Kinemage of the C-alpha trace (Angstrom):
@kinemage 1
@onewidth
@group {chain A} dominant
@subgroup {mainchain}
@vectorlist {calphas} color= white
{ca unk a 1} P 158.293 97.313 73.637
{ca unk a 2} L 155.596 96.279 71.174
{ca unk a 3} L 153.612 93.238 72.258
{ca unk a 4} L 151.825 90.934 69.776
{ca unk a 5} L 153.108 92.864 66.771
{ca unk a 6} L 151.671 90.255 64.391
{ca unk a 7} L 148.198 91.573 65.283
{ca unk a 8} L 149.052 95.104 64.107
{ca unk a 9} L 146.963 96.430 61.225
{ca unk a 10} L 148.793 96.665 57.886
{ca unk a 11} L 148.226 100.437 57.661
{ca unk a 12} L 149.716 100.924 61.120
{ca unk a 13} L 152.669 98.731 60.137
{ca unk a 14} L 153.471 101.217 57.355
{ca unk a 15} L 153.467 104.094 59.851
{ca unk a 16} L 155.680 102.162 62.245
{ca unk a 17} L 158.147 101.414 59.441
{ca unk a 18} L 158.354 105.102 58.582
{ca unk a 19} L 158.968 106.035 62.221
{ca unk a 20} L 161.752 103.443 62.513
{ca unk a 21} L 163.449 104.502 59.287
{ca unk a 22} L 163.208 108.253 59.848
{ca unk a 23} L 163.740 108.030 63.614
{ca unk a 24} L 161.150 110.680 64.262
{ca unk a 25} L 157.426 111.032 64.818
{ca unk a 26} L 154.704 113.611 65.221
{ca unk a 27} L 152.177 113.233 68.011
{ca unk a 28} L 148.497 113.100 67.111
{ca unk a 29} L 147.216 116.670 67.031
{ca unk a 30} L 150.747 118.088 67.071
{ca unk a 31} L 153.004 119.674 64.462
{ca unk a 32} L 156.440 119.241 66.038
{ca unk a 33} L 158.644 116.430 64.810
{ca unk a 34} L 160.142 114.495 67.710
{ca unk a 35} L 163.496 112.790 67.235
{ca unk a 36} L 163.743 109.227 68.547
{ca unk a 37} L 166.755 107.354 69.841
{ca unk a 38} L 165.335 104.036 71.000
{ca unk a 39} L 165.827 100.305 70.924
{ca unk a 40} L 162.812 98.297 69.899
{ca unk a 41} L 161.760 94.988 71.423
{ca unk a 42} L 158.840 93.142 69.868
{ca unk a 43} L 156.943 90.050 70.970
{ca unk a 44} L 154.578 87.695 69.218
{ca unk a 45} L 153.281 84.156 69.561
{ca unk a 46} L 153.092 83.801 65.763
{ca unk a 47} L 155.717 82.945 63.155
{ca unk a 48} L 156.351 86.349 61.556
{ca unk a 49} L 158.047 84.833 58.494
{ca unk a 50} L 154.909 82.794 57.865
{ca unk a 51} L 152.755 85.891 58.389
{ca unk a 52} L 154.814 87.653 55.694
{ca unk a 53} L 154.278 84.763 53.257
{ca unk a 54} L 150.539 84.923 53.847
{ca unk a 55} L 150.412 88.678 53.286
{ca unk a 56} L 149.451 89.568 56.832
{ca unk a 57} L 152.710 91.274 57.766
{ca unk a 58} L 154.816 93.708 55.737
{ca unk a 59} L 158.000 92.166 54.410
{ca unk a 60} L 159.958 95.428 54.626
{ca unk a 61} L 158.970 95.903 58.269
{ca unk a 62} L 159.849 92.277 59.010
{ca unk a 63} L 163.405 92.731 57.724
{ca unk a 64} L 163.707 96.119 59.429
{ca unk a 65} L 162.836 94.576 62.776
{ca unk a 66} L 164.810 91.388 62.287
{ca unk a 67} L 167.467 91.259 64.987
{ca unk a 68} L 168.312 88.862 67.770
{ca unk a 69} L 165.402 86.429 68.224
{ca unk a 70} L 164.783 85.076 71.727
{ca unk a 71} L 162.580 82.005 71.892
{ca unk a 72} L 160.735 81.707 75.200
{ca unk a 73} L 159.393 78.184 75.731
{ca unk a 74} L 155.812 77.695 76.941
{ca unk a 75} L 155.287 77.796 80.682
{ca unk a 76} L 154.733 74.051 80.958
{ca unk a 77} L 158.349 73.515 79.867
{ca unk a 78} L 159.891 75.986 82.284
{ca unk a 79} L 159.980 73.874 85.449
{ca unk a 80} L 160.373 75.886 88.647
{ca unk a 81} L 159.527 79.126 86.810
{ca unk a 82} L 155.919 78.109 87.449
{ca unk a 83} L 156.345 78.350 91.221
{ca unk a 84} L 158.494 81.497 91.051
{ca unk a 85} L 155.832 83.264 88.995
{ca unk a 86} L 152.966 81.861 91.091
{ca unk a 87} L 154.498 83.177 94.323
{ca unk a 88} L 155.133 86.564 92.723
{ca unk a 89} L 151.553 86.827 91.396
{ca unk a 90} L 150.164 85.816 94.795
{ca unk a 91} L 152.234 88.395 96.660
{ca unk a 92} L 151.437 91.100 94.116
{ca unk a 93} L 147.688 90.422 94.130
{ca unk a 94} L 147.486 90.382 97.933
{ca unk a 95} L 149.437 93.634 98.169
{ca unk a 96} L 147.342 95.396 95.525
{ca unk a 97} L 144.066 94.325 97.130
{ca unk a 98} L 145.247 94.757 100.735
{ca unk a 99} L 144.734 91.074 101.497
{ca unk a 100} L 146.710 89.429 104.320
{ca unk a 101} L 149.930 87.845 103.088
{ca unk a 102} L 149.291 84.316 101.804
{ca unk a 103} L 151.501 81.345 100.959
{ca unk a 104} L 151.054 78.327 98.715
{ca unk a 105} L 150.929 75.016 100.529
{ca unk a 106} L 153.181 72.184 99.379
{ca unk a 107} L 150.170 70.370 97.900
{ca unk a 108} L 149.081 73.501 96.030
{ca unk a 109} L 152.569 73.881 94.565
{ca unk a 110} L 152.610 70.256 93.450
{ca unk a 111} L 149.231 70.713 91.774
{ca unk a 112} L 150.458 73.805 89.932
{ca unk a 113} L 153.510 71.930 88.655
{ca unk a 114} L 151.382 69.157 87.106
{ca unk a 115} L 149.218 71.420 84.938
{ca unk a 116} L 149.947 72.125 81.246
{ca unk a 117} L 148.882 75.824 81.083
{ca unk a 118} L 147.396 76.188 77.596
{ca unk a 119} L 146.896 79.880 78.433
{ca unk a 120} L 150.557 80.240 79.453
{ca unk a 121} L 151.632 82.926 81.982
{ca unk a 122} L 148.365 84.890 81.735
{ca unk a 123} L 146.438 81.787 82.718
{ca unk a 124} L 148.729 81.145 85.694
{ca unk a 125} L 148.134 84.687 86.913
{ca unk a 126} L 144.363 84.249 86.647
{ca unk a 127} L 144.557 80.930 88.512
{ca unk a 128} L 146.537 82.509 91.360
{ca unk a 129} L 144.296 85.575 91.607
{ca unk a 130} L 141.201 83.400 91.763
{ca unk a 131} L 142.800 81.137 94.374
{ca unk a 132} L 143.717 84.162 96.485
{ca unk a 133} L 140.125 85.369 96.498
{ca unk a 134} L 138.771 81.922 97.363
{ca unk a 135} L 141.241 81.372 100.210
{ca unk a 136} L 139.849 82.270 103.629
{ca unk a 137} L 143.111 82.273 105.596
{ca unk a 138} L 146.823 82.824 105.102
{ca unk a 139} L 147.290 79.698 103.000
{ca unk a 140} L 146.267 78.820 99.463
{ca unk a 141} L 145.600 75.094 99.388
{ca unk a 142} L 145.192 72.689 96.509
{ca unk a 143} L 141.417 73.012 96.874
{ca unk a 144} L 141.600 76.686 95.874
{ca unk a 145} L 143.683 75.913 92.774
{ca unk a 146} L 141.178 75.562 89.927
{ca unk a 147} L 142.144 75.044 86.315
{ca unk a 148} L 139.078 74.287 84.196
{ca unk a 149} L 135.581 73.050 84.960
{ca unk a 150} L 136.702 69.545 83.997
{ca unk a 151} L 140.286 69.035 85.098
{ca unk a 152} L 142.915 66.936 83.392
{ca unk a 153} L 140.939 66.442 80.200
{ca unk a 154} L 141.290 68.283 76.896
{ca unk a 155} L 143.764 71.150 77.273
{ca unk a 156} L 143.515 72.071 73.600
{ca unk a 157} L 140.613 74.442 74.189
{ca unk a 158} L 141.102 77.985 72.865
{ca unk a 159} L 143.236 80.216 75.093
{ca unk a 160} L 140.615 82.973 75.044
{ca unk a 161} L 137.953 80.656 76.474
{ca unk a 162} L 140.187 79.623 79.346
{ca unk a 163} L 141.076 83.190 80.313
{ca unk a 164} L 137.443 84.314 80.001
{ca unk a 165} L 136.300 81.505 82.249
{ca unk a 166} L 138.805 82.510 84.909
{ca unk a 167} L 137.772 86.146 84.580
{ca unk a 168} L 134.142 85.180 85.142
{ca unk a 169} L 135.076 83.282 88.289
{ca unk a 170} L 137.303 86.042 89.612
{ca unk a 171} L 134.635 88.726 89.166
{ca unk a 172} L 131.946 86.484 90.651
{ca unk a 173} L 133.993 85.733 93.763
{ca unk a 174} L 135.067 89.336 94.287
{ca unk a 175} L 131.479 90.537 93.982
{ca unk a 176} L 130.459 87.961 96.566
{ca unk a 177} L 133.344 88.971 98.849
{ca unk a 178} L 132.460 92.681 98.633
{ca unk a 179} L 128.667 92.387 98.830
{ca unk a 180} L 128.049 92.987 95.106
{ca unk a 181} L 129.785 96.379 95.207
{ca unk a 182} L 130.515 96.766 91.479
{ca unk a 183} L 132.427 100.039 91.850
{ca unk a 184} L 134.721 98.604 94.515
{ca unk a 185} L 135.420 95.437 92.507
{ca unk a 186} L 136.096 97.486 89.368
{ca unk a 187} L 138.578 99.618 91.329
{ca unk a 188} L 140.359 96.581 92.769
{ca unk a 189} L 140.650 94.943 89.344
{ca unk a 190} L 141.614 98.262 87.726
{ca unk a 191} L 138.878 98.003 85.095
{ca unk a 192} L 135.822 100.088 84.237
{ca unk a 193} L 132.476 99.345 85.852
{ca unk a 194} L 131.027 98.885 82.354
{ca unk a 195} L 133.376 95.919 81.946
{ca unk a 196} L 131.980 94.372 85.128
{ca unk a 197} L 128.414 94.863 83.902
{ca unk a 198} L 129.303 93.319 80.541
{ca unk a 199} L 130.712 90.227 82.217
{ca unk a 200} L 127.676 89.996 84.500
{ca unk a 201} L 125.420 90.078 81.445
{ca unk a 202} L 127.471 87.378 79.703
{ca unk a 203} L 127.427 85.176 82.794
{ca unk a 204} L 123.638 85.234 82.782
{ca unk a 205} L 123.376 84.201 79.128
């Protein structure tokens, strides 16, 4: 599975094409050719045909990968998938961080269903993780569901900004919860402590 293949560097695209055509590769630092028998699934949020026209994606690789396209609609158009994913993310986050099991109240679920999710599934996960940290009991209420600093206004803001904002909030709340223990928070979020320090520096600027 290759995610966001449209972001792959042109030189790396050439190497990938060779691997697909020859069905073999050599590991970095190795000399042995390894035979491959795989099926390839790729994902991208861009129009690959348009990327080819603009010279950002190799035409030969495009046609080599062309198979059965599956269009996944944005989260806002997927109805009850929002709640199914939200409940899964909540359960997963609580389990990973050894939090007590939590549920979404009816009001919280209704609030989640009304949002447009410009950041798609990644944004939903960040929203749920933040809400879990902010919740003090076994329920996540509508008050813990936070979207942007100014709700229900312009949802056309860049996806990166939205996710970064949620990351800031998540780190801030976890640090508060665990008495500013950077190492513990880094372990719980499965990131390096240098990443925590970088975010702390950016939050001060």
